[in-house]
LODODO-24605 format. One record per residue: x, y, z of N, C-alpha, C, O, CB in turn. Coordinates in pm, whole numbers, plus 50000, padded with zeros to 5 digits. Glycine has a CB too. Example, Ala and Ser with C-alpha at 12.3 -4.5 7.8 and 13.67 -1.06 7.14 Angstrom:
residues 2
513194943150780512304955050780513204967050780514244966850846511314955350905/512854977550708513674989450714512905000350787513415011450804514084994050572/
end
This chain:
residues 206
564083674973818565083665473720564233657273645563463649973707566173655273799/564233657173498563373648673433564083640873332564863646173253562283655873376/563853629373332564633618573244563973617073108562753618773112564663603573316/564463614172990564073612972870563553597272869564153588272928565213617072770/562413595372798561833583872805562693571172709563083572772593560333587072759/562823561372774563693550872678562733545572564561673539972591564313536572771/563113547472450562363542172335562803530672268562063523872197562273551072241/564203527772294564823516372230564973504872342564863507472462566263520672165/565253491772292565333480372379566413482372489567443488772467565613467872298/566153477572589566943479872699568293472472674569343476872722566223475272827/568253460872596569573452972557570683463072493571873459872492569213440572440/570263474272445571333482072385571983489772466572983496072430570943489672287/571503490272581572143499472696573033492272798573123479972788570993506472782/573673498672892574373491073013575543480372948575903469873002573103481673108/576013485672824577223474872783578503478772853578643488772923577553474572615/579373470272826580753473472871581463488472813582023497172879581653460572821/581253487772676581663499172630580903513872686581443524372723581543496972487/579783511072679578973525272739579363526872880579463538172927577183524472735/579583516272952579923517973087581463525473116581703533773204579843503273149/582373520373020583643526073023583733542372991584403550773050584463518172925/582833543972877582723557172829582233566472932582833576972955581863557572715/580993562373004580463569873099581513574473217581673585673265579323562073150/582123563473246583253564573362584193575073325584433583573411584123550573385/584823575973201585813583273133585073600373153585523610173212586023576272953/584003598773090583113614173069583023617673237583353629173266581113612072977/582743611673313582503615473449583783621873517583813632773575582033603073527/584993611473494586183615873552586623629473487586973638073567587253604973536/586643632173374587043643673285586173656873359586693667073405586553640173105/584873654073357583853664073406584313667673535584403679773553582393658873412/584653659473641584843660273787586233669773778586353680073845585003643673871/587043665873707588473671873683588203686173623588883695173674589443662173574/587363689573527587113701473478586303711573569586553723573565586503699073359/585243706073655584453710973735585483718473860585433730273896583423699173777/586253709373903587283715074007588233725273962588463735174032588123704374060/588793723273849589583734173784588603747873759589013759273779590193728173635/587313744773715586583756473687586313763373808586303775673803585383753873618/586053756973927585913761874051587173769674088587123781474124585613750974143/588213763074079589283772374119589503785474050589623796374105590443765774110/589533783073924589643796873815588753806673859589193818173856589213793973652/587493804873902586573813173928586783820574055586493832474067585433806873923/587333812574158587623817974276588943826874278589243834174372587693807174367/589653825374165590883833874175590723844774084591633852674055592193826374144/589403845274032589203857473962588833870374013588283869174122588413855273882/588913882073975588413894474042587673901473933587753913773935589583903774107/587113896973855586103902573753586543911473659585683917073591585073908973812/587853914273637588423921573543588633913973397588523920273291589673926073603/588893902473401589143895473291587883886073243587783874273274590363887773320/586973893073164585613886073131586043874673030585543863473038584413897273059/587093878172925587413866872843587803855872898587473845672839588273869272762/588503854573008588843841873066587733833773126587613821473126589813843973166/586813844273183585473839673247584633830373127584223818873143584493854673298/584513837573016583813831672913584483818272843583783809572792583613842472814/585863817772847586493807072824586403793872898586323782772845587543810772826/586423796973038586133787473150584633781073135584413768973142586273795673293/583803789473119582453784573097582313778072980581483769072992581503794273100/582783778872867582633774172748583143758572754582533748972707583373783372649/584333758372818585103745672834584123733972930583933722172900586683749872917/583633740673038582663734973127581443728973060580993717673081582243745073220/580963738272973579773733672904579993723572800579083715472780579113744672845/580973722872738581413711972647581543696572719581263685872664582873716772588/581993698172850582243684872893580853680872973580633668972993583663684172989/579943690473016578773687073061577843681072944577093671672966578223698773127/577953686772830577143680072723577713666172679576953657272644577073689372598/579083664472681579693651372660579203641172763578933629772727581223652472666/579053645472903578773636873010577313634373001576913623173032579203642573144/576513643172962574993639872947574863629472829574183619272845574073653972912/575543632172707575543619972623575943608572652575363598872605576103621072531/577013607172736577403593672775576273587572872575953575672870578853593972849/575783595972945574633589573037573713583172949573333571472962573823600173128/573293592472846572013583872770572523572672682571793563672642571073593972666/573803573672653574203561172558574293549872666574263538472619575783563272465/574383550772779574733540972863573173535472945572903523972977575983547672968/572473545772959570963542473034569893545572944568823540072969570633551373174/569943553772839568713555772760568003567472824566843569972795567793542672756/568723574972917568053587572982568963596973003570103593473035567393585273112/568623611372990569343621873006569083629773107568123637473102569353628072912/569943629073219569393636373342569773652173321569703658373427570103629873490/570103659173220570143673473183569303676273045569753673372934571713678073166/568133681873066567663686072919568043698272872567353708472880566243686372903/569293697472817569923707872777569313714772662569503726872650571153704472754/568563707972572568033712672455566763720672482566313727772391567813701472364/566153720072599564973728172641565373743472638564663752272590564463723772791/566643745372697567043758672717567103765472597566653776872591568233759672781/567713758572478567823763572366566433768072291566253777572215568553754272300/565543758472337564283762472282563613772172332562853779272267563493753672280/563873773572462563073784972550563673797872486562913807372465563383784272735/565043798872453565673810872375564923815272256564473826472235567073807472328/564863804672181564213806672052562753811172059562403820171983564293794171974/561983806472132560533809672179560593826072202559843834072145560093800472334/561693829672301561453845172332561893852172241561373863372241562033850772450/562863850172137563153856072015561883858771936561583869971896564093847771940/561113847271915559723849871824558923857471872558313865571802558903839271796/558773856072005557923866972075558133881072069557263889272098557943864872201/559543884672026559953898472024559753903871879559953915771851561463899772071/559363895171792559133899571650557893908971660556993906471740558873886671543/557873919771579556613925771579555803924771449556313926971339556803939271614/554773922171462553733918271338552883927171326552473931971432552923905771347/552393931871211551273940271187550493934271064551043930870958551753955171163/549203933371089548363926270991547523936070928546873943770998547523915171053/547473936670806546503945970740545543936670640545823927870558547373958270652/544353942070682543133934570622542403942870560542213953570617542273927770711/541803940470430541173949670357540043943070263540163931470224542213957070283/539093950070235538123944570154537443954970075537173965670128537193937270231/537103952169929536663962169846535653955869759535893946269685537773968569771/534303962869774532993956969686533003966869584532913978969604531393955969766/533123960369456533193967769327531943962969235531613951169225534663964869252/531233975069163530383972769085530703972668937531083984068908529533980369116/530713965668845530833965068719529813974368620528653971168592530753951568698/530443985168578529343993668497529633994768350528833999768271529234008668552/530863989868314531483988168186532373977268173533543977768212532143999368151/531773966068112532593953668113533543953767990534563946867983531663940468111/533123962067896534123960567776535433966367813536533961267796533613967867642/535083980267875536243988167914537113981168007538313983968008535844000767973/536603972068089537523966568206538023955468130539173952568162536773962068357/537453947368027538153936967983539243943067894540353937867907537273926967915/539133952267815540173958467723541363963967833542523963267792539433972167621/541193967967936542173970968027542963959668078544183959568092541623977568129/542243951368101542863936268170543693929668068544723923868101541593924268217/543333929967952543963922567841545223931367805546253925767767542903920367711/545163944967817546333951967790547363950667900548563950367875546013965667767/546853949768024547593947368145548393933968131549593932968159546613946968267/547733925268092548433910868095549293912167975550333905567988547363896868084/549203918667863550243917367764551493924167802552603920167766549793922567636/551253936367889552223944867924553223935968058554443936968074551393960167972/552423928968125552923922268246552613905668255551943900068342552233929768370/553133901168170552513887268155553083877868279554203878868329552943880468001/552163869668313552403859268432553573850868401553963850468284551133849268457/554233843568498555223834268466554603821468469554013817668570556383834968554/554693813568355554083801768326554973791668302556123794568269553273802868225/554583778768316555353766668287555413766568118554673774068055554573752368359/556233758568057556383757467904555123753467857554733757567748557473747267854/554383745367931553093738267873552053745067891551063741767825552763725867925/551973755467976550943764668021550623775767944551593782067903551233769368139/549533779867914548913792667854548373802167943547663798568037547863789667766/548653814567922547903824768012546193824067994545503820967897548473840567967/545903827568112544273827068133543763836868034544303847868024543703831468295/542763833567963541903844267877541383854267963540723850668061540653838067798/541613867067940540883877168016539503876967958539373884967866541543891668008/538413869967988537103873067944536023872768066534873869368043536733862967831/536403876068183535493879268286536063892368354537193896368324535333867168388/535353898268437535553910768537536673906268616537763911868607534213914768639/536463896268694537293891568813538573888568742539573891568808536653878268899/538803883768633540203881568552540813893968519542013895668536540033873868415/539993903368471540513917268417541083923968534542213928668524539353926768349/540323925068664540803931968783542013924168833542933930968879539693933168894/542163909068831543293905068882544523908468786545633910968832543143890968911/544253908368655545473911868552546073926568592547273928968605544863912468379/545163934468608545403949168642546163949768769547273955068769544073957468657/545673945068870546153946269000547713938069004548573941269085544943939669106/547873929068923549093924168926550123932968871551293931868909549093912468865/549753942468778550643952168717550843963468792551953968668795550213956168594/549813968368860549833982068927549623981969078549833991969147548753990868867/549203969969127549073971869256547273970969285546423966469208549883986869293/547063977169426545633979869444545143992969372545484003869418545323980769595/544273991869247543954003069175542494003869180541864006769078544504002869037/541824001169307540364001969320539794014369273538724014969212539954000169455/540604025069305539814038269260540004042369106539394052269066540334051169351/540704036369030541124038868900540724026268792541184025968678542684041368909/539984018068834539774006568747538834011668632537864018468665539123993868829/539064009068504538174013368371536914004768382537093992568378538994010168213/535634009368395534604005168380533904000368525532813994568527534783996168281/534574003268632534293999168772533834009068862534414019968856535393993768829/532874007768948532474019169045532574012669164532054001569176531024025869028/533174017969257533194013269410531974014169472531294024469475534114021069496/531654002469527530464002569619531064004769771530424011669850529573987569604/531934000569797532424003969929533703997369957534003986969898531454000270033/534564003470053536083994970077536393998870203536044009670250537473998769972/537133989470271537673990970418539073984370426539573975370358536653983570530/539543991370526541183984370556541263987670697540783997770747542703991770463/541883978970756542103978970915543713975270935544173966270864541013966271000/544303979971001545623975671065545523973071192545033981071272546643984771056/546083958971230545783952771341547173948171419547943940871357544853941371302/547483951871542548333945571604548163932171684547873932271803548723953771667/548333921471616548013909471679548333905871837549423909071884548643900471600/547553900671899547753894372016547553880372032546783874871953547093899872097/548173872772131548163858372164546743854972202546133862372280549173854672281/546173843772148546903833572062546823839071941545753844771921546363819172060/547743839271837547963844671722548073834871609549093828071605549043852371734/547183833271517547503822371406548053832271286547333841471246545973812171354/549203830171238549763835271119548853831771010548133821871011551143830171094/548923841070910548253837970766548783827670703550003827770683548333848570668/548073818170665548663805970590548403809370445547283809670393547953791170632/549573811870386549403815470243549203803170136548913804870017550673823670203/549423790670199549393779470130548003772070163547853760770118550633771470162/547113776970229545953771870271545183766970155545443771870045545243781270347/544283757970166543543753870033542383763970020541963767069909542933737570035/541863769370136540723779370112541183790770167541093792970287539343775870172/541773799670073542623813070120541473822370180541723829870275543513821869978/540313821770127539113831370163539133830370335539133840270408537453825270084/539153818470374538923819070522540063824570591539963826270712538633805670581/541063827370535542413832770598542333849170594543133856370655543833826970505/541293853670516541023868370496540253874670599539273881570568540343870770373/540633872870732539943876770855541043884170947542223881070962539293863370931/540263895771011541313901771091541673890171236540853882671288540663918571141/543023891871273543433883671373542923889771498542453901071509544873881671372/543093879771602542803886871743543973895871760545153893071739542673876071879/543433908371805544373919171841543593932171856542373932571869545523920771733/544503944171853544203959171845544123964871721545123965371649545133966771911/542923969671682542943976271550543663990971582543153997171675541323977671483/544643996271524545344009171561545074019071448545314031071466546944007171581/544564014471332544144025671218543004017571149542964005271151545514030371097/542104025371088541304021470997540764030470895540564042270922540444016171054/540474024870770540024033070652538944027170594538764015070580541034034970550/538074038270554536644034470493536344041170381536344053370395535514036870582/536004035870248535364046370140534024037370111533834025370127536454050069979/533054049370056531914045370027531584056269883530514055469823530934046170169/
end
């Protein structure tokens, strides 16, 4: 049994009001516990609804009594919130996560053709901008590839003026310890690595 650390001044506890409230909460809990026990002893297991109702009524009074103890002493004899947290953790662990990591190295063989395709893609699929912002000019190979990819997805094999040097993609089932991808990281490049886990499938191009 672990108590919650007192963080407020002792003077705010052990008042006449909190003493009276705790006494009342304890009386109601004792009565409910006795009634709960008698109800359970009389059950045969056929009426599950009545059982759940009895449990819910007792749980509510236990929480009220726990709160009354905290209000009077600054400590909580029952760490009820920990049970909820453990259930949440178990639910998270049951989620299935697949990480797909890829890299493509591309050689520019016709920059003019690539820029023309990038500008056309930007016109057909303009980015959402603020009122004061302007679209980035397509005057570099990387900007052109970015604009084309925004419109059609991963078009590594069909980019005008581009020759693929090599490409690879891996499908990984993460294992603990698992650090999820931080899409808001300042340095996104450091996030583009395969997580700890088992690679189930892999593809390569050259």
